[in-house]
Structure formats: C-alpha cells, structure tokens
C-alpha positions in Angstrom: 69.3 0.7 -17.6 69.4 -3.0 -18.6 67.1 -5.1 -16.9 70.2 -7.1 -15.4 71.3 -4.3 -13.7 68.1 -3.6 -12.1 68.2 -4.5 -8.1 65.1 -6.3 -7.4 64.2 -8.0 -4.2 60.4 -9.0 -3.7 58.7 -11.3 -1.3 56.2 -12.3 -3.9 59.1 -14.0 -5.7 60.6 -15.4 -2.8 58.0 -17.5 -1.3 58.7 -21.0 -0.4 57.9 -23.7 -3.1 58.2 -21.4 -6.2 61.4 -23.0 -7.5 61.0 -21.3 -10.8 60.7 -17.7 -9.5 63.2 -18.1 -6.6 65.6 -19.1 -9.6 65.2 -15.5 -10.9 67.2 -13.9 -8.5 71.0 -14.4 -7.6 72.3 -11.7 -5.4 69.3 -9.8 -5.2 69.4 -9.2 -9.0 67.0 -10.0 -11.6 67.9 -11.9 -14.5 67.4 -10.3 -17.8 66.7 -13.7 -19.6 63.9 -14.4 -17.1 62.2 -10.8 -17.6 62.4 -11.1 -21.2 60.6 -14.3 -21.1 57.8 -12.9 -18.8 57.4 -10.1 -20.9 57.0 -12.2 -24.1 54.4 -14.4 -22.5 52.5 -11.3 -20.8 52.2 -9.6 -24.6 50.6 -12.9 -25.9 48.3 -13.1 -22.9 46.8 -9.8 -23.9 45.0 -11.8 -26.5 43.2 -13.9 -24.3 41.2 -11.4 -22.7 39.0 -11.2 -25.9 37.5 -14.5 -24.7 36.4 -12.8 -21.2 34.0 -10.5 -23.2 31.6 -13.3 -23.4 30.5 -13.2 -20.1 31.5 -9.9 -19.5 29.8 -7.5 -22.0 26.4 -9.7 -21.3 26.6 -8.6 -17.8 25.9 -5.3 -19.0 22.3 -6.4 -19.9 21.0 -6.4 -16.3 22.7 -2.9 -15.8 21.6 -1.5 -18.6 18.3 -3.2 -18.7 18.7 -3.9 -22.4 19.4 -6.6 -24.8 21.5 -4.1 -26.7 24.9 -4.9 -24.8 24.2 -8.5 -25.4 23.8 -8.4 -28.9 26.8 -6.2 -29.4 28.8 -8.5 -27.4 28.0 -11.3 -29.7 28.8 -9.4 -32.8 32.0 -8.6 -31.5 32.9 -12.1 -30.5 31.5 -13.7 -33.5 33.1 -11.5 -36.1 35.6 -12.7 -38.5 36.6 -9.1 -39.1 39.2 -8.1 -36.9 40.0 -4.8 -38.6 36.2 -3.7 -38.2 36.1 -4.5 -34.9 39.4 -2.5 -33.9 37.6 0.6 -35.0 34.3 -0.2 -33.4 35.4 -1.1 -30.0 36.3 2.6 -29.0 32.6 3.9 -29.0 31.3 1.0 -27.1 34.4 2.0 -24.5 33.0 5.5 -24.1 29.7 4.3 -23.4 30.5 1.8 -20.5 32.8 4.6 -19.2 29.8 6.9 -19.2 27.9 4.6 -17.1 30.8 4.7 -14.6 31.6 8.5 -14.4 30.1 9.0 -11.0 32.1 6.1 -9.4 29.0 4.6 -8.3 28.5 1.5 -10.9 27.3 -1.5 -9.7 29.9 -4.6 -9.6 28.8 -6.1 -12.6 29.3 -3.2 -14.8 32.8 -2.6 -13.3 33.9 -6.0 -14.4 32.3 -5.8 -17.9 34.2 -2.3 -18.1 37.3 -4.1 -17.1 37.1 -7.0 -19.9 36.3 -4.8 -22.7 39.3 -2.3 -22.1 41.5 -5.5 -21.2 40.2 -7.3 -24.3 41.1 -3.8 -26.5 44.6 -3.9 -25.7 45.2 -6.9 -27.8 44.4 -4.7 -30.7 46.1 -1.5 -30.2 49.6 0.0 -29.9 51.6 -0.5 -27.0 51.2 3.3 -25.5 47.5 2.9 -25.9 47.4 -0.4 -24.6 49.1 0.6 -21.1 46.0 3.3 -20.6 43.6 0.8 -21.5 45.3 -2.1 -19.4 45.5 0.3 -16.3 42.0 1.2 -16.5 40.7 -2.2 -16.5 42.6 -3.1 -13.6 41.3 -0.5 -11.8 37.7 -1.4 -12.7 38.7 -5.0 -11.7 39.7 -4.1 -8.5 36.3 -1.9 -7.6 34.0 -4.6 -9.1 35.8 -7.5 -7.5 35.7 -5.7 -4.1 32.2 -4.7 -4.5 31.2 -8.1 -5.3 33.1 -9.7 -2.7 34.7 -7.9 0.2 37.5 -10.8 0.5 39.1 -9.5 -2.6 39.3 -5.9 -1.7 43.0 -4.5 -1.3 44.7 -7.7 -2.4 47.6 -6.1 -3.8 48.4 -4.1 -0.7 48.3 -7.1 1.7 51.7 -8.5 2.9 52.1 -11.9 0.9 51.6 -14.1 3.7 48.2 -12.4 4.5 47.4 -12.4 0.8 48.0 -16.2 0.7 45.6 -16.7 3.6 43.0 -14.6 2.4 43.0 -16.4 -1.0 43.1 -19.5 0.5 39.9 -19.0 2.1 38.1 -17.7 -1.2 34.9 -19.6 -1.9 33.4 -20.7 -5.2 31.0 -17.7 -4.9 34.1 -15.6 -5.6 35.6 -17.4 -8.5 33.9 -15.2 -11.2 35.2 -11.8 -9.6 38.4 -13.2 -8.6 39.3 -14.9 -12.3 38.3 -11.5 -13.9 40.8 -9.8 -11.2 43.6 -12.2 -12.2 43.0 -11.4 -15.9 43.0 -7.7 -15.6 46.0 -8.0 -13.1 47.9 -9.9 -15.6 47.4 -7.4 -18.4 48.3 -4.8 -16.1 51.8 -6.2 -15.5 52.1 -6.5 -19.2 51.4 -2.8 -19.9 53.9 -2.2 -17.1 56.5 -4.6 -18.2 59.3 -2.3 -17.8 58.5 -1.8 -14.2 60.1 -4.4 -12.0 57.8 -3.8 -9.3 55.0 -4.5 -11.6 56.7 -8.0 -12.5 57.1 -8.7 -9.2 53.4 -9.1 -8.8 53.1 -12.1 -11.0 53.6 -14.3 -7.9 50.3 -13.0 -6.9 48.5 -13.6 -10.1 49.5 -16.8 -10.4 48.7 -17.8 -6.6 45.2 -16.3 -7.3 45.0 -18.5 -10.3 45.7 -21.7 -8.6 43.0 -20.9 -6.3 40.6 -20.3 -9.3 41.5 -23.9 -10.5 41.3 -25.4 -7.1 37.7 -24.4 -6.9 37.0 -25.2 -10.6 39.5 -26.8 -13.1 37.4 -26.2 -16.1 36.5 -22.4 -15.6 36.2 -20.1 -18.6 36.3 -22.9 -20.9 40.0 -23.7 -20.0 41.5 -20.3 -20.4 42.4 -20.4 -16.7 44.3 -23.5 -17.5 46.1 -21.7 -20.5 47.3 -18.9 -17.9 48.5 -21.3 -15.7 50.2 -23.2 -18.6 51.9 -20.0 -19.7 52.9 -19.3 -16.0 54.8 -22.6 -15.4 56.7 -22.4 -18.8 58.3 -19.1 -18.5 61.7 -20.7 -17.8 63.3 -23.8 -18.7 63.5 -26.7 -16.4 67.1 -26.2 -15.8 66.1 -22.8 -14.4 63.7 -24.1 -12.2 60.5 -23.5 -14.6 58.1 -26.5 -14.8 57.3 -27.1 -18.3 55.5 -30.6 -18.1 53.6 -29.1 -15.8 52.6 -26.3 -18.2 52.0 -28.8 -20.9 49.4 -30.5 -18.7 47.7 -27.2 -18.2 47.9 -26.3 -22.2 46.4 -29.8 -22.8 43.6 -29.3 -20.5 42.7 -25.9 -22.1 42.5 -27.7 -25.3 40.4 -30.3 -23.8 38.0 -28.3 -22.0 37.3 -25.9 -24.8 36.6 -29.2 -27.0 39.5 -28.1 -29.2 37.3 -25.0 -30.4 39.6 -22.5 -28.6 42.4 -22.1 -31.2 44.7 -19.6 -29.0 45.2 -22.5 -26.7 47.2 -24.3 -29.5 49.1 -21.2 -30.6 50.5 -20.5 -26.9 51.1 -24.3 -26.5 53.3 -24.1 -29.5 55.0 -20.7 -28.7 55.4 -21.6 -25.1 56.3 -25.0 -24.4 57.3 -26.5 -28.0 59.8 -23.7 -28.3 61.1 -24.1 -24.8 61.5 -27.6 -25.0 62.7 -27.7 -28.9 60.1 -29.6 -30.2 59.6 -28.7 -33.7 57.4 -31.5 -34.4 54.9 -30.8 -31.7 55.3 -26.9 -32.7 54.5 -27.5 -36.2 51.8 -29.9 -35.8 49.9 -27.5 -33.3 50.1 -24.6 -35.8 49.1 -26.4 -38.7 46.0 -27.5 -36.9 45.3 -24.1 -36.2 46.0 -22.7 -39.8 43.7 -25.3 -41.2 40.9 -25.1 -38.6 37.7 -23.6 -39.2 37.8 -20.4 -37.2 34.1 -20.0 -36.6 32.9 -21.1 -33.1 30.5 -19.5 -30.9 31.9 -16.6 -29.0 35.3 -17.6 -30.0 35.5 -16.6 -33.8 37.1 -13.2 -33.5 40.1 -14.6 -30.9 40.4 -17.7 -33.5 41.2 -15.3 -36.5 43.7 -13.7 -34.6 45.3 -17.0 -33.5 45.2 -18.1 -36.9 47.2 -14.7 -38.0 49.8 -15.6 -35.1 50.1 -19.2 -36.0 50.7 -18.5 -39.9 53.8 -16.3 -38.6 55.2 -18.8 -36.3 55.0 -21.5 -38.9 56.9 -19.3 -41.4 59.7 -18.6 -38.9 59.8 -22.4 -37.8 62.7 -23.7 -39.8 64.8 -20.5 -38.6 64.0 -21.2 -34.8 64.7 -24.7 -34.5 
C-alpha cells in the first residue's frame, strides 16, 4: 500500500500552532511527499547519535567502577577508521547488555546502553538498525524514568497531558530528556514504514523544544541540529519553517565552534536543497571536505560527515 493511501489521523500532528504538521493532512490522509521527507531526514539523524557516546559511554565508569569504559568510549569517538569501529562495537554492546540482563541496572547504565545501541544504527544495515533502535529506545525509556519520574510513560499520555508534563521539566531533567528524545527519534526512523511511529514526531519535537528552552547550547549544538531538521521537513508553501530551521543550523555550527562537521552536512542537505540554494549547498560541503576532521570526541562522526559531503557534492549539478 502506498503511503498516500494510508488513512492517518493522530492528535500529535493536529495540535494547534504547528502549521507544518497540520499541513500534512487533508481529508484525514497523510501525504506521501511529507512522509518521504520525514523518513529521509530521520535516516540522516541516525548519524547524530554517535556524538551522544561522548557522555553516554563515559557514564559507564560510575557503574562498572572502571576507567576501561571511558577509555574505550574515547577510542571509538576519536578513531578516524570507520570500518574498524563498525567491527569493534558489537562486542561492547554485548558487554553492556550483560550488565542489564537482570533488568535492574542503574539509570546511567541504561542511558549509556541506549546511546551506544543508537549510535551503532548509523553504521549497519536497515534490518539490524531496527533491532538496535528499538532496544535503544527501550533502554532510554527505562533510564529516563529511573532518573526522573516525570519522564515516565510520556509516550502513553494524551497529548495535552504530555505537553503539561514536558512544560514542567526542570533543568535537572535536561540530560535524560534529551537522551530520550534522541532514542525516540531513532526508533521512529527505524520504524518509518509505520505511520503510528511517524505520528510520534510531534512529541519528539515538543520535548526537544523544552530541552532548548532550558539550555540552547545543550550537547554542543546537536539539539539545535535536530530542531533545524524538524523545521525544514517541508517547504514554507506547505507549512514548513525553513528560515527558523536555518537559525537552528547556524546555532549548531556556532555552539560547536565549527568542529561538528555533520551540522554543515545536514544544513546543506536539509535547508540548502529545500530552498534551492546551490551556492550555500556547495560552500558548506566544500568546507566539510576540506576541514581537518580531527576534533576531540568528534573525529569519527566528522569522518562520516566528510564521506557524505563528498557524495552530495558529486550529485550537486544534477540536483540543482
């Protein structure tokens, strides 16, 4: 069945004040163009979970009472060798799962396990990514709930109750709230053929908005990058907010001092393509290709960004 033929009506997309999401529906149907844009964006977001490993894996130190996890996390994030990392991470995943097998791990360990599983989805095939993303979301929900009671059961609340709960989140909840939003996004991406999963994007966006309200610079700008992507799913003519998205992209670059190269890649692919700005598109990608990818805890994702930038540059003339 084509996406255009799927009847779809969810309160998450019908809340007031979200013209972009409201415009996805006409006569109770979810339009294929919007769905395709969302799915494409979410697949790129899988790469961003790599940056979460910086804090997530390090949090294992307190749980395992060892510096091994911290050093291994650093080795992964700072490796320039993508293929070696792909081969090495599975053993680490099994190790973490072992600490959680009895279902009684501490919240930091659950969140660390969520981040590592989510990060690895960026490096594996689709079928395997779905398994990892589902596990990452499960771990994130458990960890976030154990950290902060107000984060329990957010996905099951009626949307108005969800908004009220999220509006009340304090600065003490920002870390688990952000990690939950990241894992939730990964889960939606991995289940992008399920319109009920896509319908949860409204909740993810609202949760991220609260994170940014509490700390605009959170996670070295990666929270800004997520919001930039969500604001540029659709063109302005269909209710999207590309200029607001551009603001988020530029803040993401600023807050990482330009070290986070993936911010420029997604800025080019998501915004510049949307508004048909070839000059901006090519300039951003050329900067990424020519940049030194070595940066503390960003080397691996920067290497991935450079690979993607080279592909996009090669396709630029054909697209524009």
